[in-house]
C-alpha positions as CSV (number, residue, x, y, z in Angstrom):
1,M,64.2,-229.8,-111.9
2,I,64.0,-232.3,-109.1
3,N,65.2,-235.9,-109.7
4,Y,62.4,-238.4,-109.7
5,Q,61.6,-242.0,-110.6
6,F,58.5,-244.0,-111.4
7,S,57.9,-247.5,-110.2
8,S,57.8,-250.0,-113.1
9,D,54.0,-249.9,-113.1
10,G,53.8,-246.1,-112.7
11,T,51.9,-246.3,-109.5
12,V,54.7,-244.8,-107.4
13,L,56.4,-241.5,-108.1
14,T,59.6,-241.0,-106.0
15,L,60.7,-237.4,-105.6
16,F,64.3,-237.4,-104.5
17,D,65.4,-234.8,-101.9
18,S,61.8,-233.4,-102.1
19,Y,62.4,-231.3,-99.0
20,T,64.5,-228.9,-101.1
21,V,61.5,-227.9,-103.1
22,S,59.4,-225.1,-101.6
23,K,55.6,-225.3,-101.6
24,Q,55.4,-222.5,-104.1
25,K,57.1,-224.8,-106.7
26,F,55.1,-228.0,-106.0
27,Q,52.6,-227.3,-108.8
28,A,55.2,-226.3,-111.4
29,T,57.2,-229.4,-110.5
30,L,54.2,-231.7,-110.8
31,N,53.3,-230.0,-114.1
32,S,56.8,-230.5,-115.5
33,I,56.7,-234.2,-114.6
34,K,53.1,-234.6,-115.8
35,A,54.0,-233.0,-119.2
36,L,56.5,-235.9,-119.8
37,H,54.6,-238.7,-118.0
38,G,51.0,-237.7,-117.8
39,K,49.6,-241.1,-118.6
40,E,51.2,-242.7,-115.5
41,P,48.6,-244.0,-113.0
42,I,49.9,-241.7,-110.2
43,F,48.3,-238.8,-112.0
44,N,44.9,-240.3,-111.4
45,R,45.3,-238.6,-108.0
46,S,44.5,-234.9,-107.9
47,D,47.2,-232.3,-107.8
48,K,45.9,-231.1,-104.5
49,S,46.1,-234.6,-103.0
50,L,49.7,-235.0,-104.3
51,K,50.8,-231.6,-102.9
52,R,49.2,-232.2,-99.5
53,E,51.1,-235.5,-99.2
54,W,54.3,-233.8,-100.3
55,S,53.8,-231.0,-97.8
56,F,53.4,-233.5,-95.0
57,H,56.7,-235.2,-96.0
58,N,58.4,-231.8,-96.0
59,F,57.0,-231.0,-92.6
60,L,58.2,-234.3,-91.1
61,Y,61.7,-233.6,-92.6
62,M,61.6,-230.1,-91.2
63,I,60.9,-231.3,-87.6
64,H,63.7,-233.9,-88.0
65,Y,61.4,-236.9,-88.0
66,K,63.2,-239.9,-89.7
67,R,65.1,-237.6,-92.0
68,E,66.6,-240.4,-94.0
69,R,63.1,-241.5,-95.0
70,T,61.4,-238.2,-95.2
71,K,64.0,-236.5,-97.4
72,D,62.4,-238.2,-100.4
73,C,58.7,-238.4,-101.0
74,D,57.0,-241.4,-102.4
75,L,53.6,-240.5,-103.9
76,D,51.5,-243.6,-104.4
77,Y,48.4,-244.5,-106.4
78,P,46.2,-245.4,-104.8
79,S,47.5,-243.7,-101.8
80,D,48.9,-246.0,-99.1
81,H,47.1,-244.0,-96.5
82,P,43.5,-242.9,-96.4
83,E,42.9,-239.8,-98.6
84,W,41.4,-237.9,-95.7
85,M,44.6,-238.2,-93.7
86,Y,46.7,-236.3,-96.1
87,N,43.9,-233.8,-96.8
88,I,43.8,-232.9,-93.1
89,L,47.4,-233.2,-92.2
90,G,48.7,-231.6,-95.4
91,L,46.4,-228.6,-94.8
92,L,47.4,-228.3,-91.2
93,V,51.2,-228.2,-91.9
94,W,51.0,-226.1,-95.1
95,P,51.5,-222.7,-93.3
96,F,54.6,-224.0,-91.5
97,I,56.6,-225.3,-94.4
98,K,58.8,-223.2,-96.7
């Protein structure tokens, strides 16, 4: 299980060293966290939305972009970027991440 932390108000879920989790395990990881903390506001976002943001973080890490920042993934509710951005970018990079 990945190490994670919620902000005090539950609107930010930080996944530490998130680049180590393959896309095949995104859903299982989110399900495990949700089973323990399902009432946190971050889970008002869809799983697809969370996975697409996570995939984009992993892609940025993979291409060596600001690795110190992109090694961890902060999932926010509401998203700190327009929802369409992660929907498009997350889908575009999905085939290229492990």
